[in-house]
NUDODREN-368618 format. One record per atom (N, C-alpha, C, O): residue in three letters; x, y, z; residue number from 1; atom name. Coordinates in Angstrom, 3 decimals. Layout:
BEGIN
residuo/c1/c2/c3/num/atomo
ALA/X/Y/Z/NUM/CA
...
***
This chain:
BEGIN
residuo/c1/c2/c3/num/atomo
VAL/7.353/-11.754/11.708/1/N
VAL/7.020/-12.431/10.459/1/CA
VAL/8.179/-12.257/9.484/1/C
VAL/8.627/-11.139/9.231/1/O
GLN/8.653/-13.357/8.947/2/N
GLN/9.696/-13.311/7.921/2/CA
GLN/9.043/-13.543/6.563/2/C
GLN/8.307/-14.511/6.370/2/O
LEU/9.321/-12.644/5.633/3/N
LEU/8.706/-12.708/4.317/3/CA
LEU/9.749/-13.027/3.261/3/C
LEU/10.878/-12.538/3.309/3/O
GLN/9.352/-13.849/2.317/4/N
GLN/10.238/-14.234/1.222/4/CA
GLN/9.496/-14.033/-0.094/4/C
GLN/8.497/-14.700/-0.366/4/O
ALA/9.997/-13.108/-0.902/5/N
ALA/9.377/-12.837/-2.205/5/CA
ALA/10.069/-13.654/-3.288/5/C
ALA/11.283/-13.851/-3.253/5/O
SER/9.290/-14.123/-4.242/6/N
SER/9.847/-14.890/-5.362/6/CA
SER/8.998/-14.680/-6.601/6/C
SER/7.903/-14.122/-6.538/6/O
GLY/9.525/-15.141/-7.737/7/N
GLY/8.758/-15.109/-8.968/7/CA
GLY/9.190/-14.064/-9.975/7/C
GLY/8.663/-14.025/-11.087/7/O
GLY/10.140/-13.215/-9.606/8/N
GLY/10.606/-12.214/-10.547/8/CA
GLY/11.381/-12.829/-11.691/8/C
GLY/11.722/-14.011/-11.667/8/O
GLY/11.654/-12.009/-12.697/9/N
GLY/12.416/-12.486/-13.834/9/CA
GLY/12.353/-11.513/-14.984/9/C
GLY/11.907/-10.375/-14.837/9/O
LEU/12.808/-11.980/-16.137/10/N
LEU/12.819/-11.184/-17.359/10/CA
LEU/11.666/-11.629/-18.247/10/C
LEU/11.489/-12.821/-18.501/10/O
VAL/10.892/-10.673/-18.712/11/N
VAL/9.748/-10.983/-19.556/11/CA
VAL/9.613/-9.896/-20.617/11/C
VAL/9.997/-8.748/-20.395/11/O
GLN/9.071/-10.262/-21.756/12/N
GLN/8.829/-9.271/-22.800/12/CA
GLN/7.566/-8.468/-22.504/12/C
GLN/6.670/-8.931/-21.798/12/O
ALA/7.513/-7.279/-23.045/13/N
ALA/6.325/-6.455/-22.886/13/CA
ALA/5.098/-7.226/-23.371/13/C
ALA/5.128/-7.893/-24.405/13/O
GLY/4.024/-7.117/-22.597/14/N
GLY/2.808/-7.862/-22.901/14/CA
GLY/2.722/-9.196/-22.208/14/C
GLY/1.666/-9.828/-22.200/14/O
GLY/3.813/-9.631/-21.628/15/N
GLY/3.842/-10.920/-20.958/15/CA
GLY/3.318/-10.855/-19.536/15/C
GLY/2.818/-9.824/-19.088/15/O
SER/3.440/-11.977/-18.833/16/N
SER/2.906/-12.104/-17.480/16/CA
SER/3.937/-12.720/-16.550/16/C
SER/4.812/-13.480/-16.965/16/O
LEU/3.807/-12.372/-15.295/17/N
LEU/4.583/-12.985/-14.224/17/CA
LEU/3.686/-13.086/-13.004/17/C
LEU/2.735/-12.322/-12.844/17/O
ARG/4.008/-14.043/-12.150/18/N
ARG/3.285/-14.173/-10.888/18/CA
ARG/4.292/-14.135/-9.756/18/C
ARG/5.175/-14.989/-9.670/18/O
LEU/4.159/-13.155/-8.898/19/N
LEU/5.012/-13.035/-7.727/19/CA
LEU/4.318/-13.679/-6.534/19/C
LEU/3.093/-13.649/-6.414/19/O
SER/5.118/-14.254/-5.666/20/N
SER/4.570/-14.863/-4.474/20/CA
SER/5.355/-14.404/-3.254/20/C
SER/6.578/-14.274/-3.299/20/O
CYS/4.645/-14.164/-2.177/21/N
CYS/5.255/-13.752/-0.916/21/CA
CYS/4.885/-14.789/0.132/21/C
CYS/3.727/-14.907/0.532/21/O
ALA/5.875/-15.524/0.560/22/N
ALA/5.642/-16.577/1.557/22/CA
ALA/6.081/-16.097/2.932/22/C
ALA/7.093/-15.410/3.072/22/O
ALA/5.318/-16.462/3.928/23/N
ALA/5.613/-16.041/5.296/23/CA
ALA/6.093/-17.220/6.131/23/C
ALA/5.629/-18.350/5.979/23/O
ALA/7.018/-16.925/6.998/24/N
ALA/7.495/-17.924/7.951/24/CA
ALA/7.421/-17.334/9.343/24/C
ALA/7.666/-16.144/9.544/24/O
GLY/7.091/-18.154/10.275/25/N
GLY/7.063/-17.683/11.642/25/CA
GLY/5.667/-17.415/12.169/25/C
GLY/5.365/-17.704/13.327/25/O
ARG/4.818/-16.862/11.316/26/N
ARG/3.449/-16.579/11.728/26/CA
ARG/2.542/-16.741/10.528/26/C
ARG/2.982/-16.656/9.381/26/O
THR/1.283/-16.974/10.804/27/N
THR/0.339/-17.061/9.713/27/CA
THR/0.017/-15.669/9.179/27/C
THR/-0.140/-14.718/9.944/27/O
LEU/-0.077/-15.567/7.858/28/N
LEU/-0.388/-14.295/7.232/28/CA
LEU/-1.870/-13.972/7.251/28/C
LEU/-2.273/-12.876/6.863/28/O
SER/-2.672/-14.904/7.694/29/N
SER/-4.115/-14.729/7.593/29/CA
SER/-4.623/-13.555/8.415/29/C
SER/-5.713/-13.043/8.157/29/O
ARG/-3.838/-13.118/9.412/30/N
ARG/-4.255/-11.973/10.225/30/CA
ARG/-3.379/-10.755/9.972/30/C
ARG/-3.261/-9.876/10.827/30/O
TYR/-2.774/-10.707/8.806/31/N
TYR/-1.963/-9.562/8.422/31/CA
TYR/-2.465/-9.019/7.086/31/C
TYR/-2.854/-9.778/6.198/31/O
THR/-2.450/-7.726/6.964/32/N
THR/-2.696/-7.112/5.670/32/CA
THR/-1.417/-7.225/4.849/32/C
THR/-0.336/-6.865/5.316/32/O
GLY/-1.545/-7.723/3.632/33/N
GLY/-0.383/-7.919/2.777/33/CA
GLY/-0.380/-6.933/1.617/33/C
GLY/-1.434/-6.556/1.106/33/O
ALA/0.804/-6.524/1.212/34/N
ALA/0.916/-5.538/0.134/34/CA
ALA/2.167/-5.780/-0.691/34/C
ALA/3.096/-6.478/-0.285/34/O
TRP/2.146/-5.175/-1.861/35/N
TRP/3.317/-5.160/-2.732/35/CA
TRP/3.677/-3.711/-3.034/35/C
TRP/2.813/-2.880/-3.314/35/O
PHE/4.957/-3.434/-2.972/36/N
PHE/5.519/-2.153/-3.374/36/CA
PHE/6.601/-2.438/-4.409/36/C
PHE/7.036/-3.578/-4.574/36/O
ARG/7.024/-1.395/-5.097/37/N
ARG/8.112/-1.580/-6.060/37/CA
ARG/8.995/-0.347/-6.077/37/C
ARG/8.579/0.756/-5.724/37/O
GLN/10.226/-0.573/-6.500/38/N
GLN/11.183/0.525/-6.604/38/CA
GLN/11.947/0.376/-7.910/38/C
GLN/12.713/-0.568/-8.100/38/O
ALA/11.723/1.323/-8.795/39/N
ALA/12.423/1.339/-10.077/39/CA
ALA/13.784/2.002/-9.900/39/C
ALA/13.985/2.755/-8.947/39/O
PRO/14.715/1.733/-10.803/40/N
PRO/16.056/2.341/-10.693/40/CA
PRO/15.979/3.854/-10.627/40/C
PRO/15.351/4.490/-11.474/40/O
GLY/16.623/4.433/-9.612/41/N
GLY/16.669/5.879/-9.473/41/CA
GLY/15.404/6.520/-8.938/41/C
GLY/15.298/7.746/-8.903/41/O
LYS/14.437/5.704/-8.519/42/N
LYS/13.171/6.238/-8.026/42/CA
LYS/12.894/5.736/-6.613/42/C
LYS/13.546/4.812/-6.125/42/O
GLY/11.923/6.358/-5.975/43/N
GLY/11.538/5.941/-4.640/43/CA
GLY/10.613/4.735/-4.671/43/C
GLY/10.132/4.330/-5.729/43/O
ARG/10.375/4.173/-3.507/44/N
ARG/9.494/3.019/-3.406/44/CA
ARG/8.052/3.482/-3.571/44/C
ARG/7.644/4.479/-2.976/44/O
GLU/7.282/2.759/-4.377/45/N
GLU/5.898/3.138/-4.611/45/CA
GLU/4.958/1.975/-4.350/45/C
GLU/5.310/0.809/-4.525/45/O
PHE/3.764/2.324/-3.931/46/N
PHE/2.715/1.350/-3.668/46/CA
PHE/2.247/0.711/-4.967/46/C
PHE/2.132/1.381/-5.993/46/O
VAL/1.977/-0.602/-4.913/47/N
VAL/1.441/-1.319/-6.066/47/CA
VAL/0.036/-1.853/-5.761/47/C
VAL/-0.920/-1.565/-6.482/47/O
SER/-0.070/-2.636/-4.682/48/N
SER/-1.355/-3.255/-4.375/48/CA
SER/-1.381/-3.728/-2.935/48/C
SER/-0.335/-3.957/-2.327/48/O
VAL/-2.595/-3.875/-2.389/49/N
VAL/-2.762/-4.304/-1.008/49/CA
VAL/-4.026/-5.151/-0.885/49/C
VAL/-4.993/-4.959/-1.622/49/O
ILE/-3.999/-6.093/0.061/50/N
ILE/-5.176/-6.893/0.371/50/CA
ILE/-5.311/-6.982/1.885/50/C
ILE/-4.378/-7.374/2.586/50/O
SER/-6.481/-6.615/2.370/51/N
SER/-6.737/-6.625/3.807/51/CA
SER/-6.984/-8.048/4.309/51/C
SER/-7.588/-8.861/3.609/51/O
TRP/-6.519/-8.344/5.512/52/N
TRP/-6.741/-9.693/6.042/52/CA
TRP/-8.170/-9.878/6.511/52/C
TRP/-8.685/-10.996/6.482/52/O
SER/-8.821/-8.811/6.942/53/N
SER/-10.113/-8.968/7.610/53/CA
SER/-11.256/-9.227/6.630/53/C
SER/-12.138/-10.040/6.908/53/O
ASN/-11.245/-8.543/5.489/54/N
ASN/-12.374/-8.699/4.571/54/CA
ASN/-11.947/-8.925/3.127/54/C
ASN/-12.784/-8.994/2.227/54/O
GLY/-10.641/-9.039/2.912/55/N
GLY/-10.164/-9.284/1.562/55/CA
GLY/-10.235/-8.076/0.650/55/C
GLY/-10.048/-8.195/-0.561/55/O
ARG/-10.506/-6.911/1.228/56/N
ARG/-10.585/-5.699/0.406/56/CA
ARG/-9.237/-5.439/-0.249/56/C
ARG/-8.187/-5.584/0.376/56/O
THR/-9.287/-5.054/-1.520/57/N
THR/-8.053/-4.800/-2.263/57/CA
THR/-7.995/-3.358/-2.752/57/C
THR/-9.009/-2.666/-2.830/57/O
ASN/-6.798/-2.933/-3.074/58/N
ASN/-6.597/-1.611/-3.648/58/CA
ASN/-5.381/-1.684/-4.569/58/C
ASN/-4.455/-2.458/-4.325/58/O
TYR/-5.390/-0.886/-5.610/59/N
TYR/-4.323/-0.914/-6.591/59/CA
TYR/-3.884/0.494/-6.941/59/C
TYR/-4.678/1.433/-6.901/59/O
ALA/-2.622/0.631/-7.282/60/N
ALA/-2.156/1.882/-7.861/60/CA
ALA/-2.802/2.039/-9.233/60/C
ALA/-3.068/1.057/-9.926/60/O
GLY/-3.047/3.276/-9.608/61/N
GLY/-3.700/3.534/-10.888/61/CA
GLY/-2.951/2.968/-12.071/61/C
GLY/-3.551/2.562/-13.066/61/O
SER/-1.623/2.942/-11.956/62/N
SER/-0.800/2.493/-13.073/62/CA
SER/-0.892/0.988/-13.333/62/C
SER/-0.510/0.521/-14.406/62/O
VAL/-1.398/0.225/-12.357/63/N
VAL/-1.461/-1.228/-12.531/63/CA
VAL/-2.895/-1.756/-12.508/63/C
VAL/-3.126/-2.937/-12.770/63/O
LYS/-3.844/-0.900/-12.201/64/N
LYS/-5.239/-1.340/-12.089/64/CA
LYS/-5.716/-1.934/-13.416/64/C
LYS/-5.504/-1.362/-14.485/64/O
GLY/-6.355/-3.075/-13.318/65/N
GLY/-6.832/-3.754/-14.517/65/CA
GLY/-5.816/-4.703/-15.119/65/C
GLY/-6.166/-5.510/-15.981/65/O
ARG/-4.562/-4.626/-14.684/66/N
ARG/-3.510/-5.505/-15.199/66/CA
ARG/-2.973/-6.442/-14.111/66/C
ARG/-2.606/-7.581/-14.399/66/O
PHE/-2.928/-5.972/-12.885/67/N
PHE/-2.400/-6.756/-11.772/67/CA
PHE/-3.553/-7.202/-10.877/67/C
PHE/-4.558/-6.506/-10.736/67/O
THR/-3.382/-8.383/-10.275/68/N
THR/-4.367/-8.902/-9.336/68/CA
THR/-3.650/-9.456/-8.108/68/C
THR/-2.772/-10.311/-8.220/68/O
ILE/-4.034/-8.959/-6.947/69/N
ILE/-3.460/-9.450/-5.695/69/CA
ILE/-4.422/-10.473/-5.094/69/C
ILE/-5.642/-10.333/-5.189/69/O
SER/-3.851/-11.499/-4.475/70/N
SER/-4.688/-12.521/-3.850/70/CA
SER/-3.925/-13.117/-2.673/70/C
SER/-2.715/-12.933/-2.540/70/O
ARG/-4.643/-13.821/-1.837/71/N
ARG/-3.982/-14.477/-0.719/71/CA
ARG/-4.468/-15.913/-0.626/71/C
ARG/-5.618/-16.223/-0.935/71/O
ASP/-3.574/-16.772/-0.196/72/N
ASP/-3.896/-18.181/0.007/72/CA
ASP/-3.521/-18.498/1.449/72/C
ASP/-2.353/-18.727/1.764/72/O
ASN/-4.508/-18.509/2.302/73/N
ASN/-4.230/-18.713/3.727/73/CA
ASN/-3.718/-20.128/4.010/73/C
ASN/-2.986/-20.343/4.975/73/O
ALA/-4.097/-21.067/3.187/74/N
ALA/-3.618/-22.440/3.390/74/CA
ALA/-2.120/-22.540/3.107/74/C
ALA/-1.396/-23.266/3.789/74/O
LYS/-1.665/-21.804/2.097/75/N
LYS/-0.243/-21.811/1.743/75/CA
LYS/0.529/-20.707/2.455/75/C
LYS/1.757/-20.658/2.396/75/O
ASN/-0.206/-19.817/3.133/76/N
ASN/0.412/-18.699/3.847/76/CA
ASN/1.177/-17.784/2.900/76/C
ASN/2.315/-17.399/3.167/76/O
THR/0.531/-17.446/1.793/77/N
THR/1.157/-16.586/0.795/77/CA
THR/0.228/-15.454/0.378/77/C
THR/-0.994/-15.544/0.495/77/O
VAL/0.849/-14.388/-0.112/78/N
VAL/0.145/-13.305/-0.799/78/CA
VAL/0.777/-13.201/-2.183/78/C
VAL/1.985/-12.993/-2.300/78/O
ASP/-0.020/-13.343/-3.213/79/N
ASP/0.498/-13.397/-4.576/79/CA
ASP/0.094/-12.168/-5.375/79/C
ASP/-0.900/-11.508/-5.069/79/O
LEU/0.879/-11.871/-6.403/80/N
LEU/0.577/-10.772/-7.304/80/CA
LEU/0.682/-11.286/-8.730/80/C
LEU/1.776/-11.565/-9.221/80/O
GLN/-0.457/-11.407/-9.390/81/N
GLN/-0.485/-11.809/-10.794/81/CA
GLN/-0.364/-10.548/-11.646/81/C
GLN/-1.179/-9.632/-11.542/81/O
MET/0.658/-10.519/-12.483/82/N
MET/0.931/-9.340/-13.299/82/CA
MET/0.776/-9.698/-14.761/82/C
MET/1.532/-10.515/-15.288/82/O
ASN/-0.192/-9.095/-15.416/83/N
ASN/-0.448/-9.330/-16.827/83/CA
ASN/-0.196/-8.055/-17.627/83/C
ASN/-0.116/-6.959/-17.073/83/O
SER/-0.076/-8.221/-18.923/84/N
SER/0.128/-7.081/-19.832/84/CA
SER/1.252/-6.185/-19.335/84/C
SER/1.103/-4.966/-19.263/84/O
LEU/2.351/-6.788/-19.003/85/N
LEU/3.458/-6.034/-18.423/85/CA
LEU/4.041/-5.036/-19.418/85/C
LEU/4.077/-5.275/-20.625/85/O
LYS/4.493/-3.920/-18.877/86/N
LYS/5.070/-2.840/-19.664/86/CA
LYS/6.500/-2.597/-19.192/86/C
LYS/6.845/-2.934/-18.060/86/O
PRO/7.327/-2.017/-20.049/87/N
PRO/8.706/-1.706/-19.614/87/CA
PRO/8.743/-0.846/-18.356/87/C
PRO/9.662/-0.979/-17.547/87/O
GLU/7.772/0.023/-18.181/88/N
GLU/7.746/0.882/-16.993/88/CA
GLU/7.392/0.124/-15.715/88/C
GLU/7.441/0.698/-14.627/88/O
ASP/7.037/-1.150/-15.830/89/N
ASP/6.824/-1.983/-14.649/89/CA
ASP/8.143/-2.551/-14.115/89/C
ASP/8.168/-3.180/-13.057/89/O
THR/9.221/-2.333/-14.838/90/N
THR/10.531/-2.814/-14.397/90/CA
THR/10.900/-2.201/-13.057/90/C
THR/10.925/-0.979/-12.909/90/O
ALA/11.187/-3.056/-12.080/91/N
ALA/11.488/-2.593/-10.727/91/CA
ALA/11.826/-3.791/-9.854/91/C
ALA/11.627/-4.942/-10.241/91/O
VAL/12.338/-3.495/-8.680/92/N
VAL/12.419/-4.513/-7.631/92/CA
VAL/11.096/-4.467/-6.876/92/C
VAL/10.677/-3.410/-6.405/92/O
TYR/10.452/-5.604/-6.766/93/N
TYR/9.156/-5.697/-6.106/93/CA
TYR/9.343/-6.262/-4.700/93/C
TYR/10.009/-7.278/-4.503/93/O
TYR/8.743/-5.584/-3.741/94/N
TYR/8.838/-5.974/-2.342/94/CA
TYR/7.458/-6.333/-1.804/94/C
TYR/6.480/-5.632/-2.067/94/O
CYS/7.386/-7.412/-1.061/95/N
CYS/6.152/-7.685/-0.343/95/CA
CYS/6.300/-7.171/1.084/95/C
CYS/7.402/-7.098/1.628/95/O
ALA/5.171/-6.819/1.668/96/N
ALA/5.164/-6.251/3.002/96/CA
ALA/3.917/-6.703/3.745/96/C
ALA/2.928/-7.097/3.127/96/O
ALA/3.964/-6.647/5.056/97/N
ALA/2.814/-7.040/5.864/97/CA
ALA/2.700/-6.127/7.080/97/C
ALA/3.688/-5.604/7.595/97/O
ARG/1.462/-5.958/7.514/98/N
ARG/1.214/-5.178/8.716/98/CA
ARG/0.106/-5.856/9.503/98/C
ARG/-0.743/-6.542/8.933/98/O
SER/0.117/-5.663/10.808/99/N
SER/-0.864/-6.339/11.652/99/CA
SER/-2.226/-5.664/11.627/99/C
SER/-3.218/-6.294/11.994/99/O
GLY/-2.311/-4.419/11.212/100/N
GLY/-3.597/-3.749/11.108/100/CA
GLY/-4.413/-4.272/9.950/100/C
GLY/-3.873/-4.867/9.017/100/O
SER/-5.728/-4.051/10.007/101/N
SER/-6.622/-4.581/8.981/101/CA
SER/-6.897/-3.606/7.847/101/C
SER/-7.389/-4.011/6.794/101/O
SER/-6.591/-2.341/8.040/102/N
SER/-6.882/-1.389/6.973/102/CA
SER/-5.877/-1.550/5.845/102/C
SER/-4.693/-1.772/6.098/102/O
PRO/-6.333/-1.440/4.609/103/N
PRO/-5.447/-1.633/3.444/103/CA
PRO/-4.596/-0.400/3.170/103/C
PRO/-4.830/0.324/2.202/103/O
ALA/-3.627/-0.171/4.012/104/N
ALA/-2.783/1.011/3.906/104/CA
ALA/-1.941/0.986/2.646/104/C
ALA/-1.520/-0.073/2.180/104/O
THR/-1.701/2.177/2.099/105/N
THR/-0.888/2.304/0.887/105/CA
THR/0.438/3.003/1.146/105/C
THR/1.240/3.156/0.225/105/O
ASP/0.681/3.424/2.365/106/N
ASP/1.927/4.097/2.724/106/CA
ASP/2.913/3.069/3.266/106/C
ASP/2.590/2.314/4.183/106/O
SER/4.098/3.042/2.705/107/N
SER/5.084/2.051/3.130/107/CA
SER/5.461/2.205/4.604/107/C
SER/5.894/1.237/5.229/107/O
ASP/5.309/3.381/5.158/108/N
ASP/5.643/3.598/6.573/108/CA
ASP/4.708/2.836/7.509/108/C
ASP/5.024/2.649/8.684/108/O
ASP/3.568/2.399/6.998/109/N
ASP/2.597/1.682/7.821/109/CA
ASP/2.896/0.190/7.921/109/C
ASP/2.184/-0.538/8.614/109/O
TYR/3.933/-0.268/7.243/110/N
TYR/4.223/-1.704/7.202/110/CA
TYR/5.419/-2.050/8.066/110/C
TYR/6.464/-1.402/8.016/110/O
ASN/5.230/-3.102/8.867/111/N
ASN/6.241/-3.503/9.826/111/CA
ASN/7.226/-4.538/9.276/111/C
ASN/8.379/-4.604/9.701/111/O
TYR/6.750/-5.343/8.326/112/N
TYR/7.529/-6.486/7.877/112/CA
TYR/7.728/-6.416/6.367/112/C
TYR/6.807/-6.097/5.615/112/O
TRP/8.951/-6.722/5.944/113/N
TRP/9.303/-6.610/4.527/113/CA
TRP/10.068/-7.834/4.064/113/C
TRP/10.871/-8.403/4.804/113/O
GLY/9.804/-8.231/2.823/114/N
GLY/10.607/-9.247/2.180/114/CA
GLY/11.831/-8.615/1.542/114/C
GLY/12.007/-7.397/1.586/114/O
GLN/12.670/-9.441/0.953/115/N
GLN/13.958/-8.963/0.442/115/CA
GLN/13.869/-8.368/-0.949/115/C
GLN/14.832/-7.743/-1.393/115/O
GLY/12.771/-8.527/-1.652/116/N
GLY/12.625/-7.981/-2.985/116/CA
GLY/12.940/-8.995/-4.066/116/C
GLY/13.805/-9.854/-3.897/116/O
THR/12.232/-8.887/-5.173/117/N
THR/12.486/-9.734/-6.332/117/CA
THR/12.435/-8.843/-7.574/117/C
THR/11.531/-8.021/-7.724/117/O
LEU/13.415/-9.015/-8.459/118/N
LEU/13.570/-8.136/-9.609/118/CA
LEU/12.679/-8.576/-10.763/118/C
LEU/12.676/-9.739/-11.165/118/O
VAL/11.927/-7.615/-11.281/119/N
VAL/11.117/-7.821/-12.479/119/CA
VAL/11.656/-6.906/-13.569/119/C
VAL/11.734/-5.691/-13.384/119/O
THR/12.024/-7.481/-14.689/120/N
THR/12.534/-6.713/-15.820/120/CA
THR/11.654/-6.989/-17.026/120/C
THR/11.484/-8.137/-17.435/120/O
VAL/11.094/-5.922/-17.592/121/N
VAL/10.224/-6.047/-18.752/121/CA
VAL/10.923/-5.395/-19.940/121/C
VAL/11.201/-4.195/-19.931/121/O
SER/11.198/-6.189/-20.948/122/N
SER/11.897/-5.674/-22.126/122/CA
SER/10.885/-5.233/-23.186/122/C
SER/9.797/-5.795/-23.313/122/O
SER/11.283/-4.214/-23.935/123/N
SER/10.374/-3.681/-24.968/123/CA
SER/10.536/-4.404/-26.290/123/C
SER/9.849/-4.080/-27.259/123/O
***
C-alpha cells in the first residue's frame, strides 16, 4: 500500500486544518489507519487511529475533543479533521496503515507509511 498525506500548512492558533491520507495500490477498507506526528527535536507520537473492522477510534489525550479521524472507503482515504489548533500541535504528520484490525497506537505495529505533511500553528 502506498500512502500519500496532504493538507498540511500554516494556520493561526484556534484555526482548523484537514489532513487526508490517500492510498494507492490497495483498498484501505481492510486496513487500520492512523496518524502520528513528530515535532522538531522530539520522537514520533501517536495521534489517532481508526479500525477497519468496526470503525473504532482512539485518540491521544492531547488531541481528544479537538481532532476527529474518519475514513471514506469510496475515496480510499483516512482523514484527520483538526480543530482548535495550538502551537504545540506543530509537527510533521504521518499517516500509517496496518493490515490488523486492532486500533494499535504503537508505531512499530504499522507496516505502511506516508511521506508526512507539515503542520505549523502560529501563536
